[in-house]
C-alpha positions in Angstrom: 0.0 0.0 0.0 2.8 2.4 0.8 4.4 1.5 -2.5 1.3 2.4 -4.4 0.9 5.8 -2.5 4.6 6.6 -3.2 4.2 5.7 -6.9 1.1 8.0 -7.2 2.9 10.8 -5.5 5.9 10.5 -7.8 3.7 10.3 -10.9 2.1 13.7 -9.9 5.5 15.5 -9.6 5.7 16.4 -13.3 2.5 18.5 -12.8 4.4 20.7 -10.3 7.4 21.0 -12.7 5.5 22.5 -15.7 7.1 25.5 -17.2 5.3 28.7 -16.3 4.1 30.8 -19.2 5.4 34.4 -19.3 3.0 36.8 -17.9 2.9 39.1 -21.0 1.8 36.3 -23.2 -1.1 34.9 -21.0 -4.6 35.9 -21.5 -4.9 36.6 -17.8 -1.9 39.0 -17.9 -2.3 42.7 -17.5 -3.3 44.7 -20.6 0.3 45.2 -21.6 0.8 44.8 -25.4 2.9 42.0 -26.8 5.9 43.5 -28.5 6.8 42.1 -31.9 9.7 42.9 -34.1 9.0 45.3 -36.9 9.8 43.9 -40.4 11.6 46.2 -42.9 9.6 46.9 -46.0 10.3 44.6 -49.0 11.7 45.8 -52.2 9.6 44.6 -55.0 11.1 41.7 -57.0 10.5 43.7 -60.2 12.8 46.4 -58.8 15.5 43.8 -57.9 15.1 42.2 -61.4 15.5 45.6 -63.1 18.7 46.2 -61.1 20.0 42.7 -62.1 19.3 43.5 -65.8 20.8 47.0 -65.5 24.2 45.7 -64.1 24.2 42.9 -66.8 23.7 45.5 -69.5 26.3 47.8 -67.9 29.0 45.1 -67.9 28.2 44.0 -71.5 28.2 47.6 -72.7 31.6 48.3 -71.0 34.2 48.4 -73.9 37.9 48.8 -73.3 40.1 49.0 -76.3 37.4 47.6 -78.7 36.7 44.6 -76.5 33.8 44.4 -73.9 34.0 42.9 -70.5 32.5 39.4 -70.4 29.6 38.6 -68.1 30.2 34.9 -67.1 27.0 34.6 -64.9 24.0 36.7 -64.7 23.7 39.1 -61.7 21.5 37.8 -58.9 20.0 39.9 -56.1 18.4 39.0 -52.8 17.0 41.0 -50.0 17.9 39.8 -46.4 15.4 40.8 -43.8 16.6 43.6 -41.5 20.0 43.7 -43.2 19.7 44.9 -46.8 20.1 43.7 -50.4 23.0 41.7 -51.9 23.8 41.4 -55.5 26.4 38.9 -57.0 27.8 38.1 -60.4 30.8 36.7 -62.1 32.8 38.7 -64.7 35.8 38.1 -67.0 37.8 41.2 -67.6 38.0 40.4 -71.3 37.4 37.6 -73.7 40.5 35.7 -74.7 40.2 33.4 -77.6 42.8 30.7 -77.2 41.3 28.1 -79.4 44.2 26.2 -81.0 46.9 28.6 -79.6 49.7 27.7 -77.6 50.0 29.8 -74.4 53.3 31.5 -74.7 54.8 33.6 -72.0 54.3 36.7 -74.0 50.6 35.9 -74.5 50.1 35.2 -70.7 51.8 38.6 -70.0 49.7 40.5 -72.5 46.5 39.0 -71.0 47.6 39.9 -67.5 48.2 43.5 -68.4 44.9 43.7 -70.3 43.1 42.5 -67.1 45.0 44.9 -64.9 44.1 47.8 -67.3 40.5 46.9 -67.2 40.2 46.6 -63.4 39.5 50.4 -62.9 36.7 50.3 -65.5 34.9 47.5 -63.7 35.3 49.2 -60.3 33.8 52.4 -61.8 30.9 50.3 -63.2 30.4 48.7 -59.8 30.4 52.0 -58.0 27.7 53.4 -60.4 25.6 50.2 -59.8 25.9 50.9 -56.1 24.4 54.4 -56.7 21.6 52.9 -58.8 20.9 50.4 -56.1 20.6 53.1 -53.4 18.4 55.2 -55.6 16.1 52.4 -56.6 15.6 50.7 -53.2 13.9 53.5 -51.3 11.7 51.0 -49.6 14.4 50.0 -47.2 15.6 52.2 -44.3 18.7 54.4 -45.2 20.8 52.5 -42.7 20.4 49.1 -44.2 23.3 47.7 -46.3 23.7 47.3 -50.0 26.4 44.9 -51.2 27.7 44.2 -54.7 30.1 41.2 -55.0 31.8 40.4 -58.3 33.8 37.2 -58.7 36.4 37.4 -61.3 37.0 34.7 -63.8 40.6 33.6 -64.8 41.9 30.8 -66.8 43.8 28.1 -65.0 47.0 29.1 -67.0 46.9 32.8 -66.0 49.2 34.6 -63.7 46.8 36.1 -61.1 49.6 37.9 -59.2 48.2 41.2 -57.9 44.7 40.3 -59.2 41.7 39.9 -56.8 39.5 36.8 -56.9 36.6 39.0 -56.1 35.7 42.6 -55.4 33.0 43.5 -52.8 31.4 47.0 -52.6 29.4 47.8 -49.5 27.5 50.8 -48.2 24.4 51.8 -46.3 21.7 53.0 -48.7 22.2 56.6 -47.8 25.9 56.4 -48.5 25.4 54.5 -51.8 23.2 57.2 -53.1 26.0 59.7 -52.5 28.6 57.4 -54.1 30.4 56.7 -50.8 31.2 53.0 -50.8 33.6 50.6 -49.1 35.6 48.4 -51.3 37.3 45.1 -50.5 39.4 43.1 -52.8 39.9 39.4 -51.8 
């Protein structure tokens, strides 16, 4: 009999160990409002797609010494809630047709110089894209971030000394509109 009473008492213990509900969330709590996080406004997908096409076109239209920059992958943009908007793409700093050619040291040096000469042109196009992003994305708060990351394509045979693998430009929306951006080469 004592064993049954002890078992009944032990089986009721979890009832006393229930987790209490926070007062602010219970119906019997005071009339204090429940605080929820504010979501930042969304930039319409149409605006993001227009910016993607804008940058694709800008890269394709950038011609240096009779040769355009080469867009390897289309630009893609995403909005990250309460952070900002990120755009990424992949670019080659010039089309090099090596079909049937032997890659000589002179050719490799000429391609390397060509790519070095084109780097400032790409950076200027990226900076202008940052301005366009800041101007077009007025739905987000001025302190949210805009990021444009461009990966650079190189052939396996190329000398990439002094060349970044990617360029990342970043600014809050208010700074991007003014053309004030941080740039990082990786």
